[in-house]
Backbone as a ProteinNet text record, in pm:
[ID]
protein_1_A
[PRIMARY]
XXXXXXXXXXXXXXXXXXXXXXXXXXXXXXXXXXXXXXXXXXXXXXXXXXXXXX
[TERTIARY]
84.5	0	89.1	60.7	138.1	97.6	195.4	170.4	146.6	124.4	101.6	234.1	230.9	349.9	346.2	456.8	466.7	556.5	518.4	604.3	722.5	823.5	940.5	902.8	815.4	770.3	698.2	615	544.1	642.3	742.3	843.7	915.8	953.2	1025.9	937.7	809.4	717.6	707.5	706.6	702.1	830.6	945.6	1072.9	1078.1	1025.4	1026.3	935.9	828.9	741.2	820.2	907.6	990.5	1096.8	1149.4	1249.4	1188.4	1058.2	990.1	964.7	1002.8	990.5	891.3	820.4	726.5	803.8	762.7	833	826.8	936.5	946.3	838.1	813.8	712.5	573.8	543.5	413.3	402.7	509.5	511.4	491.2	560.2	549.3	408.4	349.8	214.3	113.8	124.6	32.3	48.9	172.4	198.4	174.7	166	145.3	271.2	386.7	514	584.8	683.5	761.5	874.4	928.8	1041.9	1162.6	1177.2	1286.3	1273.3	1151.2	1127	1161.4	1120.5	1150.5	1300.7	1379.5	1524.1	1588.6	1533	1584.1	1560.1	1438.4	1407.6	1498.6	1523.8	1608.8	1750.8	1800.7	1933.8	1937.2	1830.4	1827	1794.1	1703.3	1647.5	1668.8	1746.1	1755.8	1793.8	1873.6	1920.9	1837.7	1741.6	1660.3	1549.1	1508.9	1390.4	1279.6	1155.3	1041.3	1051.5	1092.1	1099.8	1212.4	1309.5	1416.8	1377.9	1271.9	1234.6	1179	1107	1037.5	1125.4
-118	0	124.5	217.4	339.5	435.5	504.1	603.7	740.1	837.1	973.5	1036.1	1115.7	1187	1328.4	1371.7	1505.3	1590.3	1718.2	1810	1847.5	1906	1946.3	2046.9	2139.6	2238.5	2174.4	2075.4	2004.8	1930.1	1867.1	1795	1889.7	2006.5	2103	2153.6	2176.4	2219.3	2114	1987.3	1877.9	1878.1	1896.5	1901.5	2020.8	2135.1	2255.3	2238.3	2159.7	2134.7	2064.4	1973.1	1903.9	1998.5	2086.5	2183	2281.4	2303.7	2398.3	2340.6	2215.8	2159.1	2046.1	2015.2	1903.4	1772.3	1672.1	1542.7	1480.5	1419.1	1361.8	1257	1172.1	1067.3	1126.8	1235.8	1301.1	1362.4	1425.5	1484.9	1375.8	1264	1153.8	1096.6	1080.2	1024.6	1116.9	1247.8	1344	1349.5	1335.6	1343	1209.5	1101.8	970.3	913.7	944.5	894.4	815.2	736.3	661.6	750.5	709.9	783.6	774.9	663.3	645.9	746.9	765.8	864	1003.5	1036.3	1166.9	1192.4	1096.8	1115.4	1120.9	1048.5	1056.3	1196.1	1248.8	1384.5	1485.1	1466	1559.3	1558.9	1441.9	1432.4	1502.8	1486.6	1543.5	1692.5	1736.3	1871.2	1953.5	1904.5	1965.4	2111.8	2159	2296.5	2392.7	2340.7	2426.2	2493.7	2610.1	2679	2658.9	2680.5	2656.6	2740.7	2866.2	2951.4	2910.1	2832.2	2785.3	2658.8	2592.8	2463.4	2473.1	2575.1	2585.2	2636.4
0	0	0	-89.1	-96.8	13.6	66.4	169.4	108	193.7	149.6	107.5	5	-40.1	17.5	72.8	129.5	41.2	24.8	-48.8	40.9	-17	59.9	168	135.2	233.4	350.4	322.8	429.5	519.2	459.2	536.6	631.9	581.4	663.5	777	750.7	857.8	967.4	928.6	1026.2	1109.3	1044.7	1116.8	1212.3	1170.6	1254.9	1376.6	1363.4	1478.7	1588.7	1552.2	1650.6	1706.3	1623.8	1670.1	1769.9	1759.4	1847.6	1987	2008.3	2141.8	2154.4	2048.3	2051.8	2047	2124.6	2118.5	1978.4	1937.3	1803.3	1780.1	1878.8	1861.3	1838.6	1906.3	1888.2	1748.4	1703.6	1569.1	1464	1480.8	1385.5	1383	1498.7	1506.1	1438.1	1463	1401.2	1249.8	1202.6	1058.4	988.5	1066.3	1005.8	942.4	1002.5	950.2	1059.6	1019.7	1117.9	1170	1282.8	1338.3	1244.9	1177.8	1081.1	966.8	917.6	811.4	859.5	982.6	1040.1	1038.7	1085.4	1093.3	954.6	858	720.2	664.6	685.8	640.4	709.1	837.1	911.5	854.8	818.2	759	622.8	544.2	409.3	408.3	496.4	488.7	613.7	706.8	838.5	840.8	749.1	753.6	668.5	593.9	507.3	585.1	537.5	587.5	484.5	525.7	437.1	310.1	320.9	201.7	106.8	153.3	67.1	-9.1	34	-21.6	-162.6	-190.8	-319.6	-426.5
[MASK]
++++++++++++++++++++++++++++++++++++++++++++++++++++++

C-alpha cells in the first residue's frame, strides 16, 4: 500500500514542529510517519527553511 506523499515544504514544517519543542514521537504520530522517516528527512532537509524549499 502506498503512503502519502509530502512536499518538501510540508516535510520542513514537520521538522520545525519538533524543533519547536514538541516530542518527536508526537510529531510523527500526528503526521502519520515513522520515526525512521523523520530522521531521514532531518538528515536530508535539516538545515533548510520553508521559504528555501520551493
